[in-house]
C-alpha positions as CSV (number, residue, x, y, z in Angstrom):
1,X,15.1,205.6,142.3
2,X,16.2,208.1,144.8
3,X,19.2,207.7,147.2
4,X,19.4,205.0,149.8
5,X,17.0,205.5,152.7
6,X,18.5,205.9,156.2
7,X,16.3,203.7,158.3
8,X,13.3,201.6,157.0
9,X,10.6,200.1,159.2
10,X,9.3,197.0,157.4
11,X,6.2,195.5,158.9
12,X,5.4,191.9,158.2
13,X,9.0,191.4,157.1
14,X,9.2,187.7,158.2
15,X,6.4,186.9,155.8
16,X,6.6,185.9,152.1
17,X,6.8,189.2,150.1
18,X,8.1,191.2,153.1
19,X,11.2,188.9,153.4
20,X,11.9,189.2,149.7
21,X,11.8,193.0,150.1
22,X,14.1,193.0,153.1
23,X,16.7,190.9,151.4
24,X,16.5,193.0,148.2
25,X,16.6,196.3,150.1
26,X,19.7,195.4,152.2
27,X,21.5,193.9,149.2
28,X,21.0,197.0,147.0
29,X,21.4,199.6,149.7
30,X,24.4,198.7,151.8
31,X,24.1,201.7,154.2
32,X,20.4,201.3,154.9
33,X,19.2,200.1,158.4
34,X,16.1,197.9,158.5
35,X,13.7,197.4,161.4
36,X,11.5,194.3,160.9
37,X,8.3,194.5,163.0
38,X,6.4,191.2,162.8
39,X,3.8,189.6,165.0
40,X,5.1,186.2,163.9
41,X,1.7,184.7,163.2
42,X,1.3,181.4,161.4
43,X,2.6,182.5,158.0
44,X,5.8,184.2,159.3
45,X,9.2,182.5,159.8
46,X,12.6,183.8,161.0
47,X,14.1,181.4,158.4
48,X,12.7,183.7,155.7
49,X,15.2,186.4,156.8
50,X,17.9,184.2,158.2
51,X,20.5,185.4,155.7
52,X,20.3,189.0,157.0
53,X,19.7,188.2,160.7
54,X,23.3,188.7,161.7
55,X,23.8,191.9,159.7
56,X,24.4,194.8,162.1
57,X,22.0,196.9,160.0
58,X,19.1,194.6,160.7
59,X,17.0,194.5,163.8
60,X,13.9,192.6,164.7
61,X,10.9,193.6,166.9
62,X,8.2,191.1,167.6
63,X,4.9,192.8,167.9
64,X,1.5,193.6,166.5
65,X,1.0,196.7,164.3
66,X,-2.3,197.4,166.1
67,X,-0.3,197.8,169.4
68,X,0.4,201.6,169.5
69,X,3.2,201.3,172.2
70,X,5.1,198.7,170.2
71,X,4.8,200.6,167.0
72,X,5.9,203.9,168.6
73,X,9.1,202.3,169.8
74,X,9.8,200.6,166.4
75,X,9.2,203.8,164.6
76,X,11.9,205.8,166.4
77,X,14.5,207.2,164.0
78,X,12.7,205.7,161.0
79,X,12.7,207.7,157.7
80,X,10.7,205.3,155.5
81,X,7.9,202.8,156.2
82,X,6.9,199.8,154.1
83,X,3.7,198.2,155.5
84,X,3.5,194.5,154.4
85,X,1.8,193.4,157.6
86,X,-1.6,191.9,156.8
87,X,-4.0,189.0,157.2
88,X,-4.0,187.9,153.6
89,X,-5.8,184.7,152.8
90,X,-9.3,185.1,151.4
91,X,-10.5,181.7,152.6
92,X,-9.6,182.6,156.2
93,X,-11.4,185.9,156.0
94,X,-14.6,184.1,155.0
95,X,-14.3,181.9,158.1
96,X,-13.8,185.0,160.3
97,X,-13.1,188.6,159.4
98,X,-12.2,190.2,162.7
99,X,-8.5,189.5,162.6
100,X,-8.4,191.0,159.1
101,X,-10.1,194.2,160.2
102,X,-7.8,194.5,163.3
103,X,-4.6,194.1,161.3
104,X,-5.5,195.6,157.9
105,X,-7.6,198.6,159.0
106,X,-6.8,199.3,162.7
107,X,-3.1,198.3,162.3
108,X,-2.7,200.6,159.3
109,X,-4.2,203.5,161.3
110,X,-1.8,202.9,164.2
111,X,1.1,202.8,161.8
112,X,0.0,206.0,160.1
113,X,-0.4,207.8,163.4
114,X,3.0,206.8,164.6
115,X,4.6,207.7,161.2
116,X,2.9,211.1,161.3
117,X,4.4,211.8,164.7
118,X,7.8,210.6,163.7
119,X,7.7,212.8,160.5
120,X,8.7,210.0,158.2
121,X,9.7,210.9,154.6
122,X,7.7,208.2,152.9
123,X,5.0,205.7,153.9
124,X,4.4,202.8,151.5
125,X,1.1,200.9,151.9
126,X,1.3,197.4,150.3
127,X,-2.1,196.5,148.9
128,X,-3.7,194.1,146.4
129,X,-5.4,194.1,143.1
130,X,-8.3,192.4,144.9
131,X,-9.6,195.8,146.2
132,X,-10.8,196.5,142.6
133,X,-13.0,193.4,142.5
134,X,-13.4,191.4,139.3
135,X,-13.1,192.5,135.7
136,X,-14.5,190.7,132.7
137,X,-12.6,192.5,130.0
138,X,-9.6,194.9,129.9
139,X,-7.4,195.7,132.9
140,X,-7.7,197.7,136.1
141,X,-6.0,201.1,136.1
142,X,-5.2,202.9,139.3
143,X,-8.3,205.1,138.8
144,X,-10.7,202.2,138.9
145,X,-13.2,202.4,141.8
146,X,-12.7,200.1,144.7
147,X,-15.2,197.2,144.7
148,X,-13.9,194.6,147.1
149,X,-15.7,191.2,147.1
150,X,-14.4,189.5,150.2
151,X,-13.8,190.4,153.9
152,X,-10.1,190.3,153.1
153,X,-10.2,192.7,150.1
154,X,-12.6,195.0,152.0
155,X,-10.1,195.2,154.9
156,X,-7.3,196.0,152.5
157,X,-9.4,198.7,150.8
158,X,-10.1,200.1,154.3
159,X,-6.4,200.3,155.0
160,X,-5.7,202.0,151.7
161,X,-8.4,204.6,152.4
162,X,-7.1,205.1,155.9
163,X,-3.6,205.8,154.6
164,X,-4.7,208.2,151.9
165,X,-6.9,210.0,154.5
166,X,-3.7,210.5,156.6
167,X,-2.0,212.1,153.6
168,X,-4.9,214.4,152.7
169,X,-5.6,215.4,156.4
170,X,-2.1,215.4,157.9
171,X,0.3,215.5,155.0
172,X,1.7,212.0,155.6
173,X,3.6,211.2,152.4
174,X,1.7,208.0,151.5
175,X,2.3,205.8,148.4
176,X,0.2,202.7,147.6
177,X,1.1,199.7,145.6
178,X,-1.5,197.2,144.5
179,X,0.0,193.9,143.5
180,X,-1.3,190.9,141.6
181,X,-1.2,187.3,142.7
182,X,2.3,186.6,144.0
183,X,4.2,183.3,144.0
184,X,7.7,182.0,144.6
185,X,9.9,180.2,147.2
186,X,9.1,180.3,150.9
187,X,5.4,181.1,150.4
188,X,3.2,179.6,153.1
189,X,1.4,176.5,151.5
190,X,-2.2,177.7,151.8
191,X,-2.1,179.8,148.6
192,X,-2.8,178.1,145.3
193,X,0.6,177.4,143.9
194,X,2.5,176.2,147.0
195,X,-0.6,174.3,148.1
196,X,-0.9,172.4,144.8
197,X,2.8,171.8,144.5
198,X,3.2,170.3,148.0
199,X,0.0,168.3,147.7
200,X,1.1,166.9,144.3
201,X,4.5,166.0,145.8
202,X,2.7,164.1,148.5
203,X,0.2,162.5,146.2
204,X,-2.7,164.3,147.8
205,X,-5.8,165.8,146.1
206,X,-5.6,169.2,144.4
207,X,-8.9,171.0,145.4
208,X,-9.9,173.1,142.4
209,X,-12.6,175.7,143.1
210,X,-15.6,175.5,140.7
211,X,-14.4,174.6,137.2
212,X,-11.0,176.2,137.5
213,X,-11.7,178.9,134.9
214,X,-10.9,181.8,137.3
215,X,-8.1,184.0,135.8
216,X,-5.3,185.5,137.9
217,X,-2.3,187.7,136.9
218,X,0.9,186.2,138.5
219,X,4.1,187.9,139.6
220,X,7.2,186.4,141.2
221,X,7.9,187.5,144.8
222,X,11.2,189.1,143.8
223,X,9.7,191.1,141.0
224,X,6.8,192.2,143.4
225,X,9.3,193.2,146.1
226,X,11.4,195.2,143.5
227,X,8.3,197.0,142.3
228,X,7.5,198.0,145.9
229,X,11.0,199.2,146.4
230,X,10.8,201.3,143.2
231,X,7.6,202.9,144.5
232,X,9.0,203.5,148.0
233,X,12.0,205.4,146.7
234,X,10.7,206.9,143.5
235,X,7.0,207.1,143.7
236,X,5.0,210.3,144.1
237,X,3.2,210.7,147.5
238,X,-0.6,210.4,147.0
239,X,-0.2,208.1,144.0
240,X,-1.2,204.5,143.6
241,X,0.9,202.1,141.5
242,X,-0.3,198.7,140.1
243,X,2.5,196.1,140.3
244,X,1.6,193.1,138.2
245,X,3.4,190.4,136.3
246,X,1.4,190.4,133.0
247,X,0.9,186.6,133.3
248,X,-2.8,185.9,133.2
249,X,-3.5,182.2,133.6
250,X,-6.6,180.2,134.6
251,X,-6.4,178.2,137.8
252,X,-6.8,175.1,135.8
253,X,-3.8,175.9,133.6
254,X,-1.7,176.4,136.7
255,X,-3.0,173.2,138.1
256,X,-2.0,171.1,135.0
257,X,1.4,172.8,134.8
258,X,2.1,171.9,138.4
259,X,1.0,168.3,137.8
260,X,3.3,168.1,134.8
261,X,6.3,169.5,136.6
262,X,5.9,167.4,139.7
263,X,5.2,164.2,137.6
264,X,1.9,163.7,139.4
265,X,-1.3,162.3,137.9
266,X,-4.3,164.4,136.8
267,X,-6.4,162.0,138.8
268,X,-5.4,164.2,141.8
269,X,-7.6,167.0,140.5
270,X,-10.7,167.3,142.7
271,X,-13.3,169.9,141.9
272,X,-14.8,171.4,145.0
273,X,-17.6,173.9,145.6
274,X,-16.6,177.3,144.5
275,X,-15.5,179.9,147.0
276,X,-18.2,182.3,148.2
277,X,-18.1,185.5,146.2
278,X,-15.2,184.2,144.1
279,X,-13.9,186.9,141.7
280,X,-13.7,185.6,138.1
281,X,-10.8,187.6,136.7
282,X,-8.1,190.0,137.9
283,X,-6.0,192.0,135.4
284,X,-3.7,194.9,136.1
285,X,-2.6,197.7,133.9
286,X,1.0,198.4,135.0
287,X,1.9,201.1,132.5
288,X,1.9,203.8,135.1
289,X,4.5,202.0,137.2
290,X,6.6,201.3,134.2
291,X,6.3,204.9,132.9
292,X,6.7,206.8,136.2
293,X,8.9,204.5,138.2
294,X,10.9,202.8,135.5
295,X,10.0,199.4,136.9
296,X,9.0,196.3,135.0
297,X,8.9,192.6,136.0
298,X,12.0,190.6,134.9
299,X,11.2,186.9,135.7
300,X,9.3,185.0,133.1
301,X,6.4,183.0,134.5
302,X,7.5,179.8,132.9
303,X,11.0,180.1,134.5
304,X,9.6,181.4,137.8
305,X,7.1,178.6,138.2
306,X,9.7,175.9,137.3
307,X,12.2,177.4,139.8
308,X,9.4,177.5,142.5
309,X,8.4,173.9,142.0
310,X,12.1,172.9,142.2
311,X,12.5,174.8,145.5
312,X,9.5,173.0,147.1
313,X,10.9,169.7,145.9
314,X,14.2,170.5,147.5
315,X,12.9,172.1,150.7
316,X,10.6,169.5,152.3
317,X,12.4,170.4,155.5
318,X,10.8,173.9,155.2
319,X,7.2,173.0,154.4
320,X,6.5,169.5,155.9
321,X,6.5,170.8,159.5
322,X,4.2,173.6,158.5
323,X,1.6,171.3,157.1
324,X,1.2,169.3,160.3
325,X,0.1,171.8,163.0
326,X,-2.2,174.9,162.7
327,X,-2.1,174.5,158.9
328,X,-3.6,171.0,159.1
329,X,-6.5,172.2,161.3
330,X,-7.3,175.0,158.9
331,X,-7.0,172.7,155.8
332,X,-9.3,170.1,157.3
333,X,-11.8,172.8,158.2
334,X,-11.7,174.4,154.8
335,X,-12.0,171.2,152.7
336,X,-13.9,169.0,155.1
337,X,-15.8,166.4,153.1
338,X,-14.5,167.8,149.8
339,X,-11.1,166.1,149.3
């Protein structure tokens, strides 16, 4: 990787992967200043970045990346941008896509425009393997055409294309990472692993889509954040890098592992109607990132999952309040009459 960046704007830094990134960046680069711009929507928490909140190198700005005035102020003096801000849950995008388009497409445009005016050295767009669609055999390389299947993945693909257009048109030094399914501590409990762990700990049903045969490639949040950092500092502008864990598992395998590690009964498994347009399999070829960036995942899936389950067991104080308010309304809407 290159030398430490002077001042990094991290959008969505109070969220799951963004907070992992901020903690990693500040630990490994002791002279780097970090500006965290976050709208503090439902999945964000100041507790995720509490350990750096008092560091004089850290500053927080509450605001929407689609708000040009807020973004322009946050961008002042910034040398590097890492855009984590996104609406990211597929199920929510199926219920309504407008927030996804606003944040993931319009917000990316606003950031690119402000970064162009500021003359930033690097702009890292955090994306997802879901922009490639589903693959039956083999693995997606960075050259695979974009075939998004959901409003969420379509909005992320739109953001990617907007960022690349800013590079080709204006010379904005854009780098894109596309990550696989991410898990780990302090993940909002609407995603599969934290949802099933917390439900199992409470003796609640585990709603498995279809027959549970869908395959995902899993990567720990810390490994994902590290891959993004490698790309931000060492990637080539205009290039895309796949960041995956190499841990392909079916949703049913994950479900049974969680039940085993929480000591819950398989009777909690409840099969529900499959998600609309549900992709069958994701698989990333990460050889380019390993070859060009020198990055590779370090946390084994077995150890990472065990550590994650243990964290949720110990941190009821973190997730129990979450599962009572806005989350409960969404959960009841999503699984009404199914669990």
